[in-house]
C-alpha positions in Angstrom: 44.8 116.4 179.7 46.1 119.7 181.0 47.1 121.9 178.1 50.7 122.8 177.7 51.8 126.0 176.1 53.9 124.0 173.7 51.3 121.5 172.7 49.4 121.3 169.5 46.3 119.2 168.6 44.5 118.7 165.3 40.7 119.0 165.1 38.9 115.7 164.6 35.3 116.1 163.6 34.4 112.4 164.4 35.8 112.9 167.9 33.8 116.1 168.3 30.6 114.4 167.2 31.2 111.6 169.7 31.8 114.1 172.5 28.6 116.0 171.6 26.7 112.7 171.8 28.1 112.1 175.3 27.0 115.6 176.4 23.4 115.1 175.0 22.9 111.6 176.3 25.3 111.5 179.3 23.7 110.3 182.5 26.6 111.3 184.8 28.1 114.7 185.3 31.6 113.3 185.3 31.2 112.1 181.7 29.6 115.4 180.6 32.3 117.4 182.3 35.1 115.4 180.7 33.4 115.6 177.3 33.4 119.4 177.5 37.1 119.4 178.3 38.0 117.1 175.4 35.8 119.0 173.0 37.6 122.2 173.9 41.0 120.5 173.3 39.8 119.6 169.8 38.9 123.2 168.7 40.9 125.6 170.8 43.6 126.3 168.1 41.0 127.3 165.5 38.2 128.5 167.7 39.5 129.7 171.0 36.3 131.6 172.0 34.1 128.5 171.7 36.7 126.4 173.5 36.6 129.0 176.3 32.8 128.6 176.6 33.2 124.8 176.7 35.9 124.9 179.4 33.8 127.3 181.4 30.9 124.8 181.3 33.2 122.0 182.5 34.5 124.4 185.2 30.9 125.1 186.4 29.8 121.5 186.4 32.9 120.4 188.4 32.5 123.3 190.9 28.8 122.7 191.4 29.4 119.0 192.2 32.3 119.7 194.5 30.1 122.2 196.4 27.5 119.5 196.9 30.0 117.2 198.8 30.4 114.1 196.6 31.9 110.8 197.6 35.7 110.6 197.9 36.1 108.8 194.5 33.9 111.4 192.7 35.5 114.3 194.6 38.9 113.3 193.2 37.5 113.1 189.6 35.8 116.5 189.9 38.9 118.1 191.5 41.0 116.9 188.5 38.4 118.2 186.0 38.1 121.5 187.9 41.9 122.0 188.0 42.1 121.1 184.3 39.4 123.6 183.3 41.1 126.4 185.3 44.4 125.7 183.6 42.8 125.7 180.1 41.0 129.0 180.8 44.3 130.4 182.0 45.9 129.2 178.7 43.4 131.2 176.7 43.9 134.3 178.8 47.6 134.0 178.3 47.2 133.8 174.5 44.8 136.7 174.6 47.6 138.7 176.0 46.1 139.0 179.6 49.2 137.6 181.3 48.2 138.6 184.8 44.8 136.8 184.5 46.5 133.8 182.8 48.8 133.5 185.8 45.9 133.9 188.2 44.1 130.9 186.6 47.3 128.8 186.4 47.9 129.4 190.2 44.3 128.5 191.1 44.6 125.4 188.9 47.9 124.5 190.6 46.3 124.5 194.1 43.5 122.2 192.9 45.7 119.7 191.0 48.1 119.5 194.0 45.0 118.7 196.2 43.8 116.0 193.7 47.3 114.5 193.5 47.6 115.0 189.7 51.4 115.1 189.4 51.4 115.2 185.6 49.0 118.1 185.6 51.1 119.9 188.2 54.3 119.4 186.1 52.5 120.8 183.0 51.3 123.8 185.0 54.8 124.5 186.2 55.9 124.4 182.5 53.1 126.9 181.5 54.0 129.3 184.3 57.7 129.1 183.3 56.7 129.9 179.7 55.0 133.1 180.9 58.0 134.2 183.0 60.4 133.4 180.1 58.5 135.6 177.7 58.4 138.4 180.3 62.1 138.2 180.5 62.2 136.9 184.1 64.8 134.1 183.4 65.4 133.1 187.0 61.7 132.5 187.7 61.3 130.7 184.3 64.2 128.3 185.1 62.9 127.7 188.6 59.5 126.6 187.3 61.0 124.6 184.4 63.2 122.8 187.0 60.2 122.1 189.3 58.4 120.6 186.3 61.4 118.5 185.4 61.7 117.2 189.0 58.1 115.9 189.1 58.4 114.3 185.6 61.5 112.5 186.8 59.6 111.3 189.9 56.7 109.9 187.8 59.0 108.6 185.0 57.4 110.5 182.2 60.5 110.4 179.9 58.9 112.0 176.8 57.8 115.1 178.9 61.2 115.0 180.7 63.0 115.4 177.4 60.7 118.3 176.5 61.5 120.1 179.8 65.2 119.5 179.3 64.9 121.0 175.8 63.0 124.0 177.2 65.7 124.7 179.8 68.4 124.3 177.1 66.6 126.9 175.0 66.5 129.4 177.8 70.2 129.0 178.5 71.1 129.2 174.8 69.1 132.3 174.1 70.7 134.1 177.0 74.3 133.2 176.1 74.8 130.3 178.5 76.2 128.1 175.8 77.7 125.4 178.1 74.4 124.9 179.9 72.5 124.9 176.7 74.6 122.1 175.3 74.3 120.1 178.6 70.5 120.2 178.5 70.1 119.6 174.8 72.4 116.5 175.0 70.4 115.2 178.0 67.2 115.7 176.0 68.7 114.0 172.9 69.8 111.0 174.9 66.3 110.4 176.4 64.6 110.9 173.0 66.9 108.3 171.4 66.2 105.9 174.2 62.4 106.1 173.9 62.4 106.3 170.1 60.9 109.8 169.9 62.1 110.6 166.4 60.5 114.0 166.0 61.9 115.1 169.4 65.3 113.6 168.4 65.4 115.7 165.2 64.5 118.8 167.2 67.4 118.2 169.7 69.9 117.6 166.9 68.7 120.8 165.2 69.1 122.8 168.4 72.6 121.4 169.0 73.5 122.3 165.4 72.4 126.0 166.0 74.7 126.3 169.0 77.7 125.0 167.0 76.7 127.4 164.2 76.6 130.4 166.6 80.0 129.4 167.9 81.4 129.4 164.3 82.0 125.6 164.4 80.5 125.0 160.9 81.7 121.4 160.5 79.9 120.3 163.7 76.9 122.4 162.9 76.6 120.8 159.5 77.0 117.3 161.1 74.0 117.8 163.4 71.8 119.6 160.9 72.3 116.7 158.4 71.4 114.2 161.1 68.2 116.2 161.9 67.3 116.4 158.2 67.7 112.6 157.7 65.1 111.9 160.5 62.7 114.6 159.3 62.8 113.3 155.7 62.0 109.8 157.0 59.1 111.2 159.1 57.8 113.5 156.3 58.0 116.3 158.9 57.3 119.8 157.7 60.3 121.0 159.8 62.6 119.5 157.2 62.3 122.9 155.4 64.1 124.4 158.5 66.8 121.7 158.4 67.4 122.3 154.7 67.6 126.0 155.3 70.1 125.6 158.2 72.3 123.3 156.1 72.2 125.8 153.2 73.0 128.7 155.5 75.9 126.7 157.1 77.4 126.0 153.6 77.2 129.7 152.8 79.1 130.4 156.0 81.7 127.9 154.8 81.9 129.7 151.4 80.3 126.9 149.4 77.8 128.9 147.3 76.8 126.0 145.1 75.7 123.7 148.0 74.2 126.7 149.8 72.0 127.4 146.7 71.1 123.7 146.3 69.8 123.3 149.9 68.2 126.8 149.9 66.2 125.7 146.8 65.2 122.4 148.4 64.1 124.3 151.5 62.0 126.7 149.3 60.3 123.7 147.5 59.3 122.0 150.8 58.3 125.4 152.4 56.0 126.2 149.4 54.5 122.7 149.6 53.4 123.3 153.2 52.7 127.0 152.5 53.8 128.5 155.8 55.1 132.1 155.3 57.7 131.9 158.0 59.2 128.7 156.4 59.2 130.5 152.9 60.7 133.7 154.2 64.0 132.2 155.5 65.1 130.4 152.3 64.0 133.4 150.1 66.3 135.6 152.0 69.2 133.0 151.7 68.6 132.6 148.0 68.6 136.4 147.5 72.1 136.4 149.1 73.3 133.5 147.0 72.1 135.0 143.7 73.6 138.4 144.6 77.0 136.7 145.2 76.7 135.0 141.8 75.8 138.3 140.1 72.3 137.1 139.2 70.7 140.3 140.3 67.3 139.6 138.7 66.7 136.5 140.7 68.3 138.1 143.7 65.7 140.9 143.6 62.9 138.5 143.0 63.9 136.4 146.1 64.4 139.5 148.1 60.9 140.7 147.2 59.5 137.3 148.2 61.3 137.5 151.5 59.8 141.0 152.1 56.3 139.8 151.1 56.5 136.8 153.4 57.9 138.9 156.3 55.0 141.4 155.9 52.5 138.5 155.6 53.8 137.2 158.9 53.4 140.7 160.5 49.9 141.1 159.1 49.0 137.7 160.3 50.3 138.5 163.8 48.3 141.8 163.7 45.2 140.0 162.6 45.7 137.4 165.3 46.1 140.2 167.9 42.9 141.8 166.7 41.1 138.4 167.0 42.5 137.9 170.4 41.3 141.3 171.5 37.9 140.7 170.2 37.7 137.2 171.8 38.8 138.7 175.1 36.1 141.3 174.8 33.4 138.7 173.9 34.5 136.5 176.8 34.5 139.3 179.3 31.0 140.3 178.1 29.8 136.7 178.6 31.4 136.7 182.1 29.6 140.0 182.9 26.3 138.7 181.8 26.9 135.5 183.8 27.7 137.5 186.9 24.6 139.6 186.5 22.5 136.5 186.0 24.0 134.9 189.1 23.3 138.1 191.1 19.7 138.2 189.9 19.2 134.5 190.6 20.6 135.0 194.2 18.2 138.0 194.6 15.2 136.0 193.5 16.2 133.1 195.7 16.5 135.5 198.7 13.1 136.9 198.0 11.6 133.4 197.8 13.3 132.5 201.1 12.1 135.8 202.8 8.5 135.2 201.6 8.7 131.6 202.9 10.2 132.7 206.3 7.6 135.5 206.7 4.8 133.0 206.0 6.2 130.6 208.6 6.7 133.4 211.1 3.1 134.5 210.6 1.8 130.9 211.1 3.9 130.6 214.3 2.7 134.0 215.6 -0.9 133.0 215.0 -0.3 129.8 216.8 1.2 131.7 219.8 -1.8 134.1 219.8 -4.2 131.1 219.8 -2.2 129.5 222.7 -2.2 132.7 224.7 -5.9 133.1 224.0 -6.3 129.7 225.5 -4.2 130.7 228.5 -6.2 133.8 229.1 -9.5 131.8 229.0 -8.2 129.4 231.6 -10.1 131.3 234.3 -13.4 130.7 232.6 -12.8 127.0 231.7 -12.8 124.2 234.2 -9.3 122.7 234.1 -7.0 121.3 236.8 -4.2 123.4 238.2 -1.5 121.0 236.8 -3.0 121.1 233.3 -3.1 124.9 233.4 0.6 125.0 234.4 1.4 122.7 231.5 -0.5 124.9 229.0 1.2 128.0 230.3 4.7 126.4 230.2 4.2 125.1 226.6 2.9 128.5 225.4 6.0 130.3 226.8 8.3 127.5 225.4 6.9 128.1 221.9 7.3 131.9 222.4 10.9 131.4 223.5 11.7 129.2 220.5 10.0 131.7 218.1 12.1 134.6 219.5 15.3 132.5 219.1 14.5 131.7 215.4 13.6 135.4 214.8 16.8 136.7 216.4 19.2 134.1 215.1 20.4 135.9 211.9 21.1 139.0 214.0 22.8 137.1 216.8 24.9 135.2 214.2 26.0 138.6 212.8 26.8 140.2 216.1 28.5 137.2 217.6 30.4 136.2 214.4 29.4 132.6 215.2 31.2 132.5 218.6 29.4 129.9 220.7 30.0 131.7 224.0 28.5 135.0 222.8 25.6 133.2 221.2 24.9 131.5 224.5 24.9 134.9 226.3 22.3 136.3 223.8 20.1 133.2 224.2 20.4 133.5 228.0 19.3 137.2 227.7 16.2 136.2 225.8 15.4 133.5 228.4 15.9 136.1 231.2 13.3 138.3 229.5 10.8 135.5 229.1 11.1 134.0 232.6 9.5 137.0 234.6 6.6 137.1 232.1 6.1 133.4 232.6 6.2 133.7 236.4 3.7 136.7 236.2 1.2 134.9 234.0 1.4 131.7 236.0 0.8 133.4 239.4 -2.1 135.5 238.0 -3.8 132.6 236.3 -3.3 130.3 239.3 -5.1 132.9 241.4 -7.9 133.1 238.9 -8.3 129.3 238.9 -8.4 129.3 242.7 -11.2 131.9 242.8 -13.2 130.2 240.1 -13.0 126.8 241.9 -14.1 128.5 245.1 
């Protein structure tokens, strides 16, 4: 699964133990690679630095196997895993605040997933890239990528993800004052979610439509949609019902109904405290402070206002702490990457040394063989052999010498010629031109010696 910037997953220890077992006992790299990816998905929200290490391992396994030239079936699997790992690493970089590097990994992943034909993965990547552009304030680019994601999802018929993309586009339009477009996309999203029975998504769409009506001052319609959203969330036991209760209370206050505003604000506070999220507590605390002040209950108004400030500061402190953790995680990852690069360089250097020693040994053996052959050639005048055999020995000796010179010069020829066949042929011909006169000279001299010795 390619991670989306809007996705959330809960950690499952049993699943993690199962994945560890696959890695320890797995016989095939495809299973091990996939296990690293799934393990990272389980922990990335709570432990992003470890998730990053796991995804890097999956990345390395997939790349190593792709470089070795697997079969077409395995190649497709490794391409998909490689693209997924790149995306997930990009996701971590994005959330570390390194947007440029996050985009770089997303784009690399996009190329790989396109090559592997993973349309769902490509759609998710378009969504992730759109999310970055949106938060950078580049609305046109964000909408372009959201729409590209939507188009692919429509082609493959992934209705749940389609509804999510439509909702995202609606939010972009709403937050930038394009109310009509916001309505259009929210209603399209709502229709699909109703069709497929996505209750949580349906409640989200109803809530979003309610907020547009609220912003327009249409309190009656806003209330209608917030109540519908609340009903579904209560049925589902969804923590977001605290948000729906707050929105209803805030709408009633806008309508001048202080009693109902207080009732729903209190309900919102009760649910928010049950789940314990500061941002859910902060909103009803602020609303209750307003209500109590309007009623002249200044003691409770002050108490709620102080709670509102406390939760607001808690959110800010949490964000500051998360930023510090992200920075530390970024530092640790970059340190790991630097160590890895140094290890790779050292490994390449040692491999080059081993190769050079092996080549030097082989060259020495060949050179000794050539010297022995030419020693034999030089002794031909003192040994009784036929003229034809002498010609054969001389020819074979110079052939070995020619091949040795070609092997010796090949790296330099490759460098000078840049691999061009025509230029390499000219270099080889030049070496042959140098060898030929020496061959003719030795052959004529030794033939003369053989003739004398036979006389």
